[in-house]
C-alpha positions in Angstrom: -11.3 -1.8 1.0 -10.9 1.8 2.2 -13.9 2.9 0.4 -15.9 0.3 1.9 -14.6 0.5 5.3 -17.5 2.6 6.9 -20.1 0.0 5.9 -18.2 -2.7 8.1 -18.9 -5.4 5.6 -16.0 -7.5 4.4 -15.1 -7.4 0.7 -14.5 -11.0 -1.1 -11.6 -11.9 -3.2 -13.7 -12.0 -6.4 -15.4 -8.6 -5.7 -12.0 -7.0 -5.1 -10.3 -8.7 -8.3 -13.2 -7.6 -10.5 -12.9 -3.9 -9.3 -9.3 -3.7 -9.5 -8.8 -5.9 -12.5 -6.3 -8.2 -10.7 -6.1 -11.9 -11.2 -7.7 -13.9 -8.2 -4.5 -16.1 -7.5 -2.2 -12.9 -7.3 -4.7 -11.1 -5.2 -4.8 -14.0 -2.9 -1.1 -13.8 -2.3 -1.4 -10.1 -1.8 -4.0 -10.3 0.9 -2.4 -13.1 2.8 0.7 -10.9 3.0 -1.3 -8.0 4.0 -3.0 -10.0 6.6 0.0 -11.3 8.1 1.3 -7.6 8.2 -1.5 -6.6 9.9 -3.0 -4.1 7.6 -6.1 -6.3 6.8 -8.0 -9.0 8.6 -10.1 -11.8 7.3 -13.5 -12.8 8.3 -14.7 -16.3 7.7 -18.1 -17.6 6.8 -20.7 -17.1 4.0 -20.6 -13.3 4.4 -16.9 -13.4 4.7 -14.0 -11.5 3.3 -11.4 -9.2 3.9 -11.4 -5.9 5.9 -9.0 -3.1 6.7 -7.7 -3.6 10.4 -7.8 0.0 11.2 -9.4 3.2 9.9 -8.2 4.2 6.3 -6.7 7.3 7.6 -4.4 5.6 10.0 -2.8 3.4 7.5 -0.1 4.9 5.3 0.8 4.1 1.9 4.5 3.3 3.3 2.9 0.7 5.7 1.3 -1.0 2.8 4.4 -1.1 0.6 6.7 -2.0 3.5 4.4 -4.9 4.2 4.2 -6.0 0.4 7.8 -5.1 -0.6 9.9 -4.7 2.5 11.1 -1.1 2.0 13.1 -1.0 5.4 16.3 -1.9 3.9 19.4 -1.6 6.1 22.8 -1.1 4.9 25.3 -3.5 6.4 28.3 -1.5 7.9 30.6 -4.4 7.2 30.2 -4.2 3.3 30.1 -0.5 3.5 33.7 -0.4 4.7 34.8 -2.7 1.6 33.3 -0.4 -0.8 35.1 1.9 -3.2 34.8 5.8 -2.8 32.8 6.0 -5.9 30.3 3.3 -4.9 29.9 4.8 -1.3 29.0 8.2 -2.8 26.5 6.6 -5.3 25.0 4.6 -2.2 24.8 7.8 -0.2 22.7 9.5 -3.0 20.3 6.3 -3.4 19.9 6.4 0.5 18.9 10.2 0.4 16.6 9.5 -2.4 14.9 6.5 -0.5 14.5 8.6 2.6 12.9 11.2 0.3 10.5 8.8 -1.2 9.7 7.3 2.2 8.9 10.6 3.7 6.4 11.3 0.9 4.6 7.7 1.4 4.5 8.2 5.1 2.6 11.6 4.6 -0.3 9.9 2.6 -2.9 7.6 3.9 -5.3 5.2 2.3 -8.1 7.9 3.1 -6.0 10.6 1.1 -5.8 8.0 -1.8 -9.6 7.7 -1.8 -10.1 11.6 -1.6 -7.6 12.3 -4.6 -9.5 9.6 -6.6 -12.9 11.1 -5.9 -11.7 14.4 -6.6 -10.3 13.4 -10.0 -13.6 11.6 -10.8 -15.4 14.8 -10.2 -13.1 16.8 -12.7 -13.7 14.0 -15.1 -17.5 14.5 -15.3 -18.7 16.1 -18.5 -22.0 17.5 -19.1 -23.7 17.1 -22.4 -26.5 19.4 -24.0 
């Protein structure tokens, strides 16, 4: 959808499913979740389908994953006081790892993914004599 954003035409489920090799039913669930999360919008009618709700450079990978997976997990303070010292130390390390991963995901937009893909496609071009 990020690639087709500039033409302004919505993409249909069967079109997306074929391009990304995703089963239609699973894709329908993903798209419904993304629509409820405000990442995409749907358009009804014969030329209907799905579009990004904002420009691809304004949607981060973190936003998409947070919408689909619920990344923003808060640690309950009550249960933290009941933990052993060992598990508290391990939880601190996991929290630090999560923060580092989230930081990376927040620094990349859908547009960045498209540009990386296009650059890689250019490297894969081979010339034959």
